N, C-alpha and C positions, 0 to 999 in steps of 0.2 A: 468438475468439468474442465477440460483442458483443450487447448488448440496446439496440436503437435504436428509440425510439418517437416522438421529436420532434427538431427541429433543435437545441434546447438540449442534449438528451442527447447528440446526435452530437458537438457541440462539446466537451462535458465529456469524453467518451471520447477524442476526438482530442487534447485537452490532456493527458490522462492517458497516452495512448500515446506522445505526444511526450516527456513526462517519462521514461517507461520507456526509450525508445530513446536519448535524449540523455544523461540523468543516470544512471539505474540501470545500463543496459547500457554506454552510452558512456564513463562514468567507471569502470566495473567495480565499482560499489558493491555489487552482488550478483553474484558470479561464476556463480551458478546460473540467473540470469534469462534469459540469452540463449537457452539451449536450449529452454525452454518457450515463449518468445515466438516463436522461429523455427518451432517445430512447431505454432504456433497453439493451444496448450493453456491459454491464459489467457482467462478470461471477464472482461469489463469490464461492470459493471452500475451503473446510476445509481439511487440511492434519492432520492426527493424528501422524505424524512422531515426534519422540522425539530426533532423532539423524540426523546428516548431510546426510548420505547415503540414508536413506529412503525418506528424504525430497527432495533430488535431483532426486529420481525416480519419485516422484509426480510432481516436477517441470518440468522434461522432458516431462511427459504426458501432462501437461498443455501447455507447449510451442508448442508441436506438434498439440494439439487441437486448439490453437489460430491461428497458421499459416495455418491450414487446413480449417478454417472457414471463410466465406465471412465477411469482415470488417463491412458490413452493418448489419450483424447479431451479430457479436462478435468483439468488438474493443479492449477490454482490459480485463485482468483477475487479480483478487486479490486472491492470494493463502495464506490462513490464517493458521498458525500453533499454535493453542492455548495450546497444551499439552507439549510443550518443549521450549527450546531456551530462557529461562528467562534472561540469561546473554546477554546484548546487544553486547558486544565485540565479544563473540563467534558467535552470529548470524551475526554480520557484517563481520566476517571472511568468512562466508559461501558465501558471494558475489563473492569472487575470484573464488571459485569452480563453482558458477552459471554462471559467465562470461565465464569460460572455457567450460562449457556445451554448451553455445551459439555457441562458435567456433566449437566444435565437431559436432554440428548439422547443421553447415553452416548457422547459423541464426544471426551471428554477423553483425550488420549494418542493420538488418531487424527487429529484436526485441531488446528490452532492458529491464533490470530488475532493479527496484528501491527497496530499503528496507525501511520498516516502523516498528517501534517497540515501546512498551510502555515505554522503558527507553532510547529512541533515544537521542544521544548526539553528537552535532557537535564538530569537533576538536576545541580546544581552548575555550571551554565554560565549565562552571560548570554544574554538573548534574541537579541542580534545575533552571537553566537559562530558563526563559519562552520561549525564541526563539527556544529551542529544541522541543517544543510542536508542531511546524509546521509539524514534521515528526513522531509524537507519535500517533500510532494507538492503539486500545484496545488490540491487540494481535500481536505477531511477524508476519509480512506480507511481502510477495514478490509481488510487483506490476509489472506485465508483460505488456509492452507497445509496440505498433507497431511504429517503427521509422518514417514511412511515416505519420502516424496520428500526431505524435509529431511535425514533421516538418511543416505539414499543419496548425496545431493549432498555432504554434509559428509565422508563416508567417501572419496569420490572426489577431494576437493579437498585437496591437501597444505597443512598449516598453516591449516586453517579457522579456528582460534582467533585468527589474526592479522588476519582480515578487518576487524574493528572498528578496530584501530590503523592499518591501511593506509588505510581510509576517512578517518580523521581527518587523516592526513598528506596524502592526495589533496585534501581540502577546504582545508586550510591552504595548500597550493601553488596551488590554483585561485583562492582568494580571492573576495571579494564581486563584483568586476568580472568575473571568469571565470565565476562562477555566473550573473550577469545576462546574459552573452553567450550562454549556452546557450539562452535563450529558453524556459524551461520553466515559467513562471508561468501562472496561469489567464488565459484570454483572454476569458471570457464576461462579459457585463454584470452577472451575478449573482455574480461572483467576490468573494471575501472582500476586505474593505478592508484 
């Protein structure tokens, strides 16, 4: 499922889908991603917001769309914001507001929001630490997930708690050159510097 309104949006979505295919699924960073991608239950939406309030408006619309749609049709949404939020810490602070929005909509415990960013950095790591790349999408992205789907996937996956460590090891074995060879960075002229 895609929201395509102009060529720039189409390129942003293509970049994001390439990253999902080559990194998230290809490296098995999320063992649950392949199933929903193959079934075309992922919605890719571009937000042109450059500030927090407009992005929260788009986020609210997408949360309501996700919860109103049968999970067999739409299981998860990637809300991509390619035009702003180049600063990871600023984008990360947005998550507190996003979580408050879940509470306001009475969707806390029903949906969850994860963040992905081209400059993603885990606490206590250096910016160029390869393990940060497990959460590095081509553009600032909010991943909207159904709690029920996450719980079902975790229950079906043996040793789900080991995914994080496995991902760190995968990235260390891949290294910066291996990541670069995947070709999963933003390709648009508006891409983050």
